[in-house]
C-alpha positions, 0 to 999 in steps of 0.5 A: 343446520342453521345459517352460517355465521363467521369463520373465526380462527379462535372462536373461544377468545377470552375477549370477544372481537368487535364485528362491526360489519354484522347486523345486530339483528342477526347476531343470533345466527352465529354458531361455532364450527370447529375444524381440524388442521387438515381441513381447508377453510375454503372447502368449509365455506363452500359447504356452509354457502351451499346450504344457503343456496339450497334453503333460498326460497327464490323470492328475491334475486340477490339471495336466489341468484347471488348465493349460487353465483357466489358458490360458482366463484368459489369453485374457480381461482378465487378473486377475493375482491370480486367475492367480497363485493358480491357478498356485500351486495348479497348482504345489503340487498337480500329481503330475509335473514337467510340472504343477509346472513349467507355471505357471513362465512365468506366474508369472515373467511376472507378477513381471517384467512386471506392466504386461503383465497390466494390459492387454487380453486380447490382446497387441499384439505379433507373435504377437497 
């Protein structure tokens, strides 16, 4: 598994969407993950983020502590503005590409599926 990229509701669009918030150097980490209608986006984001938590080398605090805290925030009733704020801090302050890419799936899921972040802590999909 590689570092997660953005969560997109239509990854095979005819015209690519502009993602100005992505760091150009990290565009190579983007991969497509297909989910069926019964999968909860929030659960998928948790799985992608848990990979980053496990793979963190621990060298820098934003990646080591920030990704773990972000995962904890997703296990509670989700406050999208708080999650987004921490995600952006992790992106900017992390030293390596893993830490900088860790919140991509979270940020894009908040943008593309805002309703998923307005429900209860646990998802209702197949992975809940």
